[in-house]
MIDOSE-1310 file (N, C-alpha, C; in nm, 2 decimals, decimal comma, always signed):
residues 188
mrka	+0,30/+1,41/-1,84/+0,23/+1,54/-1,83/+0,29/+1,62/-1,72; +0,27/+1,75/-1,73/+0,32/+1,85/-1,63/+0,22/+1,86/-1,52; +0,27/+1,91/-1,40/+0,19/+1,92/-1,28/+0,06/+2,00/-1,30; +0,07/+2,11/-1,36/-0,05/+2,20/-1,38/-0,16/+2,13/-1,46
elrk	-0,12/+2,05/-1,56/-0,22/+1,98/-1,64/-0,28/+1,87/-1,56; -0,19/+1,79/-1,49/-0,24/+1,68/-1,41/-0,33/+1,73/-1,29; -0,29/+1,84/-1,23/-0,37/+1,89/-1,12/-0,51/+1,92/-1,17; -0,52/+1,99/-1,28/-0,65/+2,02/-1,34/-0,73/+1,90/-1,38
lykg	-0,67/+1,80/-1,44/-0,73/+1,68/-1,48/-0,79/+1,60/-1,36; -0,71/+1,59/-1,26/-0,75/+1,51/-1,14/-0,85/+1,58/-1,05; -0,85/+1,71/-1,05/-0,96/+1,78/-0,98/-1,09/+1,75/-1,05; -1,08/+1,75/-1,18/-1,20/+1,72/-1,26/-1,25/+1,58/-1,24
kraq	-1,16/+1,48/-1,23/-1,19/+1,34/-1,20/-1,26/+1,33/-1,07; -1,20/+1,40/-0,97/-1,26/+1,39/-0,83/-1,40/+1,45/-0,83; -1,42/+1,56/-0,90/-1,55/+1,63/-0,90/-1,66/+1,54/-0,96; -1,62/+1,44/-1,04/-1,72/+1,34/-1,09/-1,76/+1,23/-0,99
ltqd	-1,69/+1,22/-0,89/-1,72/+1,11/-0,79/-1,84/+1,14/-0,71; -1,93/+1,04/-0,69/-2,04/+1,06/-0,60/-2,00/+1,04/-0,46; -2,08/+1,08/-0,36/-2,06/+1,06/-0,22/-2,05/+0,92/-0,19; -2,14/+0,84/-0,25/-2,13/+0,69/-0,23/-2,00/+0,63/-0,27
qieq	-1,95/+0,67/-0,39/-1,82/+0,62/-0,44/-1,71/+0,66/-0,34; -1,71/+0,79/-0,30/-1,61/+0,83/-0,21/-1,60/+0,75/-0,08; -1,72/+0,72/-0,03/-1,73/+0,64/+0,10/-1,68/+0,50/+0,07; -1,73/+0,43/-0,04/-1,68/+0,30/-0,06/-1,54/+0,29/-0,09
ysid	-1,48/+0,38/-0,18/-1,34/+0,38/-0,21/-1,26/+0,40/-0,08; -1,31/+0,49/+0,01/-1,23/+0,52/+0,13/-1,23/+0,40/+0,22; -1,34/+0,32/+0,23/-1,34/+0,20/+0,30/-1,24/+0,10/+0,24; -1,24/+0,09/+0,11/-1,15/+0,00/+0,04/-1,01/+0,03/+0,07
isnh	-0,97/+0,16/+0,07/-0,84/+0,21/+0,10/-0,80/+0,17/+0,24; -0,89/+0,19/+0,34/-0,87/+0,15/+0,48/-0,84/+0,00/+0,49; -0,92/-0,08/+0,42/-0,91/-0,22/+0,43/-0,77/-0,27/+0,37; -0,73/-0,20/+0,26/-0,60/-0,24/+0,20/-0,48/-0,19/+0,30
alkl	-0,50/-0,08/+0,36/-0,40/-0,04/+0,46/-0,39/-0,14/+0,57; -0,50/-0,20/+0,62/-0,49/-0,30/+0,72/-0,41/-0,42/+0,68; -0,40/-0,45/+0,56/-0,33/-0,57/+0,51/-0,18/-0,54/+0,49; -0,14/-0,41/+0,50/+0,00/-0,38/+0,48/+0,07/-0,39/+0,62
nklw	+0,11/-0,51/+0,65/+0,16/-0,53/+0,79/+0,27/-0,44/+0,84; +0,37/-0,40/+0,75/+0,48/-0,32/+0,79/+0,43/-0,18/+0,84; +0,31/-0,14/+0,79/+0,26/-0,01/+0,83/+0,22/+0,00/+0,98; +0,20/-0,11/+1,05/+0,15/-0,10/+1,18/+0,25/-0,13/+1,29
dyqn	+0,38/-0,12/+1,25/+0,49/-0,15/+1,35/+0,53/-0,02/+1,42; +0,46/+0,09/+1,41/+0,51/+0,22/+1,46/+0,41/+0,27/+1,56; +0,44/+0,39/+1,62/+0,36/+0,45/+1,72/+0,30/+0,58/+1,69; +0,38/+0,67/+1,61/+0,33/+0,80/+1,59/+0,29/+0,82/+1,44
yhif	+0,16/+0,84/+1,42/+0,11/+0,85/+1,28/+0,05/+0,99/+1,26; +0,08/+1,05/+1,15/+0,03/+1,17/+1,11/-0,08/+1,14/+1,00; -0,20/+1,20/+1,02/-0,31/+1,18/+0,92/-0,37/+1,31/+0,90; -0,42/+1,33/+0,77/-0,49/+1,45/+0,74/-0,64/+1,43/+0,76
lsiq	-0,71/+1,53/+0,80/-0,86/+1,52/+0,80/-0,91/+1,57/+0,67; -1,00/+1,50/+0,61/-1,05/+1,53/+0,47/-1,12/+1,66/+0,46; -1,09/+1,72/+0,34/-1,16/+1,84/+0,30/-1,27/+1,79/+0,21; -1,39/+1,79/+0,27/-1,51/+1,73/+0,20/-1,54/+1,81/+0,07
sqke	-1,52/+1,94/+0,06/-1,55/+2,01/-0,06/-1,45/+1,98/-0,17; -1,34/+1,92/-0,14/-1,24/+1,88/-0,24/-1,25/+1,73/-0,28; -1,35/+1,67/-0,21/-1,38/+1,53/-0,24/-1,25/+1,44/-0,22; -1,18/+1,47/-0,10/-1,07/+1,39/-0,07/-1,11/+1,26/-0,01
vntd	-1,01/+1,16/+0,00/-1,03/+1,03/+0,06/-1,08/+1,06/+0,20; -1,18/+0,99/+0,24/-1,24/+1,01/+0,38/-1,15/+0,93/+0,48; -1,07/+1,00/+0,56/-0,98/+0,94/+0,65/-1,04/+0,89/+0,78; -1,17/+0,91/+0,80/-1,24/+0,87/+0,92/-1,21/+0,72/+0,95
flls	-1,22/+0,64/+0,84/-1,20/+0,50/+0,86/-1,06/+0,46/+0,91; -0,96/+0,52/+0,85/-0,82/+0,50/+0,89/-0,80/+0,56/+1,03; -0,86/+0,67/+1,06/-0,85/+0,72/+1,20/-0,91/+0,63/+1,30; -1,02/+0,56/+1,27/-1,07/+0,46/+1,36/-0,98/+0,34/+1,38
vlqg	-0,91/+0,30/+1,27/-0,82/+0,19/+1,28/-0,70/+0,23/+1,37; -0,65/+0,35/+1,35/-0,54/+0,40/+1,43/-0,57/+0,40/+1,58; -0,69/+0,46/+1,60/-0,73/+0,46/+1,74/-0,76/+0,33/+1,80; -0,81/+0,24/+1,72/-0,84/+0,10/+1,77/-0,71/+0,02/+1,80
kdkn	-0,60/+0,06/+1,73/-0,47/+0,00/+1,75/-0,39/+0,08/+1,86; -0,45/+0,17/+1,92/-0,38/+0,25/+2,03/-0,26/+0,32/+1,98; -0,26/+0,38/+1,86/-0,15/+0,46/+1,80/-0,17/+0,60/+1,84; -0,06/+0,67/+1,85/-0,06/+0,82/+1,86/-0,09/+0,88/+1,73
vlls	-0,20/+0,96/+1,73/-0,25/+1,02/+1,60/-0,22/+1,17/+1,61; -0,15/+1,22/+1,50/-0,11/+1,36/+1,50/-0,19/+1,42/+1,38; -0,24/+1,54/+1,41/-0,31/+1,63/+1,31/-0,23/+1,76/+1,30; -0,25/+1,82/+1,18/-0,18/+1,95/+1,16/-0,27/+2,06/+1,15
ksdf	-0,21/+2,18/+1,19/-0,27/+2,31/+1,17/-0,18/+2,39/+1,08; -0,24/+2,45/+0,98/-0,17/+2,52/+0,87/-0,14/+2,67/+0,91; -0,03/+2,71/+0,87/+0,01/+2,86/+0,88/+0,03/+2,90/+0,74; -0,07/+2,97/+0,68/-0,06/+3,00/+0,54/+0,03/+3,12/+0,51
klgt	+0,06/+3,20/+0,62/+0,16/+3,30/+0,60/+0,30/+3,25/+0,58; +0,34/+3,15/+0,66/+0,47/+3,08/+0,66/+0,47/+2,96/+0,57; +0,36/+2,91/+0,53/+0,35/+2,78/+0,45/+0,40/+2,66/+0,53; +0,37/+2,66/+0,66/+0,41/+2,55/+0,74/+0,30/+2,48/+0,81
lthy	+0,33/+2,36/+0,87/+0,23/+2,29/+0,95/+0,28/+2,27/+1,09; +0,19/+2,28/+1,19/+0,23/+2,25/+1,33/+0,14/+2,13/+1,36; +0,21/+2,03/+1,43/+0,14/+1,90/+1,45/+0,10/+1,89/+1,60; -0,02/+1,84/+1,62/-0,08/+1,82/+1,75/-0,12/+1,68/+1,77
lltd	-0,10/+1,63/+1,89/-0,15/+1,50/+1,93/-0,30/+1,50/+1,95; -0,37/+1,41/+1,88/-0,52/+1,40/+1,89/-0,55/+1,34/+2,03; -0,63/+1,41/+2,11/-0,68/+1,35/+2,23/-0,83/+1,37/+2,24; -0,89/+1,32/+2,35/-1,03/+1,34/+2,37/-1,07/+1,48/+2,38
stvi	-0,98/+1,57/+2,42/-1,02/+1,71/+2,44/-0,98/+1,80/+2,32; -0,93/+1,74/+2,21/-0,89/+1,82/+2,09/-1,01/+1,88/+2,03; -1,01/+2,01/+2,01/-1,11/+2,08/+1,94/-1,07/+2,10/+1,79; -1,16/+2,05/+1,70/-1,14/+2,06/+1,56/-1,23/+2,16/+1,50
klna	-1,18/+2,25/+1,42/-1,26/+2,35/+1,35/-1,21/+2,37/+1,21; -1,30/+2,41/+1,12/-1,26/+2,44/+0,98/-1,19/+2,57/+0,98; -1,08/+2,57/+0,90/-1,01/+2,70/+0,88/-1,08/+2,78/+0,77; -1,02/+2,89/+0,73/-1,08/+2,97/+0,62/-1,09/+2,90/+0,49
ygip	-1,00/+2,80/+0,47/-1,00/+2,72/+0,34/-1,08/+2,60/+0,35; -1,15/+2,57/+0,46/-1,24/+2,45/+0,47/-1,16/+2,33/+0,52; -1,04/+2,35/+0,57/-0,96/+2,24/+0,62/-0,99/+2,22/+0,77; -1,03/+2,10/+0,81/-1,05/+2,07/+0,95/-0,91/+2,06/+1,02
epqq	-0,90/+2,14/+1,13/-0,77/+2,15/+1,20/-0,79/+2,15/+1,35; -0,69/+2,10/+1,43/-0,70/+2,11/+1,57/-0,67/+2,26/+1,61; -0,73/+2,30/+1,71/-0,71/+2,44/+1,75/-0,59/+2,46/+1,85; -0,56/+2,36/+1,92/-0,45/+2,37/+2,02/-0,42/+2,23/+2,07
giqi	-0,32/+2,21/+2,16/-0,30/+2,08/+2,22/-0,15/+2,06/+2,24; -0,11/+1,94/+2,25/+0,03/+1,90/+2,27/+0,10/+1,89/+2,14; +0,19/+1,98/+2,12/+0,27/+1,98/+1,99/+0,37/+1,87/+1,99; +0,38/+1,81/+1,87/+0,48/+1,70/+1,84/+0,56/+1,75/+1,73
panq	+0,70/+1,74/+1,74/+0,78/+1,78/+1,63/+0,78/+1,68/+1,52; +0,80/+1,73/+1,40/+0,80/+1,65/+1,28/+0,90/+1,53/+1,28; +1,01/+1,55/+1,35/+1,11/+1,44/+1,35/+1,07/+1,33/+1,44; +0,95/+1,34/+1,51/+0,90/+1,22/+1,59/+0,79/+1,15/+1,51
vevv	+0,75/+1,20/+1,40/+0,65/+1,13/+1,31/+0,71/+1,01/+1,25; +0,65/+0,89/+1,25/+0,70/+0,77/+1,20/+0,63/+0,73/+1,07; +0,50/+0,77/+1,06/+0,42/+0,74/+0,94/+0,34/+0,86/+0,90; +0,34/+0,90/+0,78/+0,26/+1,01/+0,73/+0,16/+0,96/+0,62
fipl	+0,03/+0,98/+0,65/-0,07/+0,96/+0,54/-0,08/+1,09/+0,47; -0,06/+1,09/+0,34/-0,05/+1,21/+0,26/-0,16/+1,23/+0,17; -0,23/+1,35/+0,17/-0,33/+1,38/+0,07/-0,26/+1,41/-0,06; -0,32/+1,38/-0,17/-0,26/+1,41/-0,30/-0,37/+1,41/-0,41
lvyd	-0,34/+1,48/-0,52/-0,43/+1,48/-0,63/-0,39/+1,37/-0,73; -0,27/+1,35/-0,75/-0,22/+1,25/-0,85/-0,07/+1,21/-0,81; -0,03/+1,09/-0,86/+0,10/+1,04/-0,83/+0,14/+0,96/-0,95; +0,27/+0,93/-0,96/+0,32/+0,85/-1,08/+0,38/+0,72/-1,03
kkgn	+0,43/+0,64/-1,12/+0,48/+0,51/-1,09/+0,61/+0,51/-1,02; +0,67/+0,62/-1,00/+0,79/+0,63/-0,92/+0,77/+0,69/-0,78; +0,64/+0,71/-0,75/+0,61/+0,76/-0,62/+0,61/+0,92/-0,61; +0,63/+0,99/-0,72/+0,62/+1,13/-0,72/+0,47/+1,17/-0,70
rigy	+0,45/+1,28/-0,63/+0,31/+1,31/-0,60/+0,29/+1,46/-0,63; +0,16/+1,49/-0,66/+0,12/+1,63/-0,68/+0,00/+1,66/-0,58; +0,02/+1,76/-0,50/-0,08/+1,81/-0,41/-0,15/+1,93/-0,47; -0,19/+2,02/-0,38/-0,26/+2,14/-0,43/-0,16/+2,25/-0,47
gkgf	-0,03/+2,23/-0,46/+0,07/+2,32/-0,51/+0,12/+2,43/-0,42; +0,09/+2,42/-0,29/+0,14/+2,51/-0,19/+0,27/+2,47/-0,12; +0,31/+2,34/-0,13/+0,43/+2,29/-0,08/+0,43/+2,26/+0,07; +0,31/+2,26/+0,14/+0,31/+2,23/+0,28/+0,37/+2,10/+0,32
ydrf	+0,33/+1,99/+0,24/+0,37/+1,86/+0,27/+0,52/+1,84/+0,24; +0,57/+1,90/+0,13/+0,71/+1,89/+0,10/+0,80/+1,95/+0,21; +0,76/+2,06/+0,26/+0,83/+2,12/+0,37/+0,82/+2,04/+0,50; +0,70/+1,98/+0,53/+0,68/+1,90/+0,64/+0,77/+1,77/+0,63
laqc	+0,76/+1,70/+0,52/+0,83/+1,58/+0,50/+0,98/+1,60/+0,51; +1,03/+1,72/+0,46/+1,17/+1,75/+0,47/+1,22/+1,76/+0,62; +1,13/+1,78/+0,71/+1,16/+1,79/+0,85/+1,16/+1,65/+0,92; +1,09/+1,56/+0,86/+1,08/+1,42/+0,91/+1,21/+1,35/+0,90
kpet	+1,23/+1,24/+0,97/+1,35/+1,15/+0,96/+1,34/+1,09/+0,82; +1,45/+1,06/+0,76/+1,45/+0,99/+0,63/+1,37/+0,86/+0,62; +1,37/+0,79/+0,74/+1,31/+0,66/+0,74/+1,16/+0,67/+0,77; +1,10/+0,79/+0,79/+0,96/+0,81/+0,80/+0,89/+0,75/+0,68
lkvg	+0,78/+0,67/+0,70/+0,71/+0,61/+0,59/+0,61/+0,72/+0,54; +0,61/+0,73/+0,41/+0,53/+0,83/+0,34/+0,43/+0,75/+0,26; +0,30/+0,77/+0,30/+0,19/+0,68/+0,24/+0,09/+0,77/+0,18; +0,08/+0,77/+0,05/-0,03/+0,85/-0,02/-0,16/+0,77/-0,02
lsff	-0,27/+0,85/-0,03/-0,40/+0,79/-0,04/-0,46/+0,85/-0,17; -0,51/+0,76/-0,26/-0,56/+0,81/-0,38/-0,68/+0,72/-0,43; -0,78/+0,78/-0,49/-0,89/+0,71/-0,55/-0,85/+0,65/-0,69; -0,74/+0,70/-0,74/-0,70/+0,67/-0,88/-0,57/+0,59/-0,90
paed	-0,55/+0,52/-1,01/-0,42/+0,45/-1,03/-0,31/+0,56/-1,07; -0,19/+0,51/-1,07/-0,07/+0,60/-1,09/-0,07/+0,64/-1,24; -0,02/+0,76/-1,26/+0,02/+0,81/-1,39/+0,15/+0,75/-1,43; +0,18/+0,74/-1,55/+0,32/+0,69/-1,59/+0,43/+0,77/-1,54
qisd	+0,42/+0,91/-1,56/+0,52/+1,00/-1,52/+0,47/+1,14/-1,50; +0,52/+1,20/-1,40/+0,51/+1,35/-1,38/+0,63/+1,41/-1,44; +0,62/+1,49/-1,55/+0,74/+1,53/-1,62/+0,82/+1,65/-1,56; +0,76/+1,72/-1,47/+0,83/+1,84/-1,41/+0,85/+1,82/-1,26
vnph	+0,91/+1,71/-1,21/+0,94/+1,69/-1,07/+1,05/+1,78/-1,03; +1,05/+1,84/-0,92/+1,15/+1,92/-0,87/+1,24/+1,85/-0,77; +1,37/+1,89/-0,75/+1,46/+1,82/-0,66/+1,41/+1,82/-0,52; +1,33/+1,92/-0,48/+1,28/+1,93/-0,34/+1,15/+1,84/-0,32
dipl	+1,10/+1,79/-0,42/+0,98/+1,70/-0,41/+1,02/+1,57/-0,35; +0,94/+1,53/-0,24/+0,98/+1,41/-0,17/+0,88/+1,30/-0,21; +0,93/+1,19/-0,27/+0,84/+1,08/-0,32/+0,78/+1,00/-0,21; +0,67/+0,93/-0,24/+0,61/+0,84/-0,15/+0,68/+0,71/-0,14
dyci	+0,66/+0,64/-0,03/+0,70/+0,50/-0,02/+0,60/+0,40/-0,06; +0,47/+0,44/-0,04/+0,35/+0,36/-0,08/+0,24/+0,45/-0,12; +0,15/+0,40/-0,20/+0,02/+0,47/-0,22/-0,08/+0,36/-0,21; -0,19/+0,39/-0,14/-0,30/+0,30/-0,12/-0,42/+0,35/-0,20
tpqg	-0,47/+0,26/-0,28/-0,59/+0,30/-0,36/-0,70/+0,20/-0,33; -0,82/+0,22/-0,39/-0,93/+0,12/-0,37/-0,89/-0,02/-0,43; -0,80/-0,02/-0,52/-0,76/-0,14/-0,59/-0,65/-0,22/-0,52; -0,57/-0,15/-0,43/-0,46/-0,21/-0,36/-0,35/-0,12/-0,32
vlkf	-0,23/-0,17/-0,29/-0,12/-0,10/-0,24/-0,01/-0,10/-0,34; +0,05/+0,02/-0,37/+0,17/+0,03/-0,46/+0,29/+0,06/-0,37; +0,40/-0,01/-0,40/+0,52/+0,02/-0,32/+0,62/+0,08/-0,42; +0,69/+0,18/-0,38/+0,79/+0,25/-0,47/+0,93/+0,23/-0,42
């Protein structure tokens, strides 16, 4: 299937999820992440804060794991005019507010360049068996991941299993290394 069709299909699938399902699936995803030993050998982790209105994976559980393991947690702030993300170290004094699109973001803080990020937890709508992913279509994460080192681990989080194939993958699309679902971990 093509990206536009898959995007519509998976937005619909997400819309059918109850809040209880989202919470349980998010806990399951966090528990599977804990079992992925290679994932915890790093220090600088980028994580997205969930957009509740989009019924995204609740990353609060993973955030607690990262903080419990004394990892550096990085959050992004979006610049919709430039289509870019600026990354900030999460500290006790970080102020988080919803932007105009309902995305929780840090307001300011210590900026960390993308080339220092070692692991990125990536929001997505759908992915395929080769690790190709589809987000909301604005390209923020593709531009961000292009700035990261090639060895940066790219970890998708999804409520759903992989599609067989996304038929219209672009050369600039950066695939995942792993995707964590409520059922387990897929390695690409």
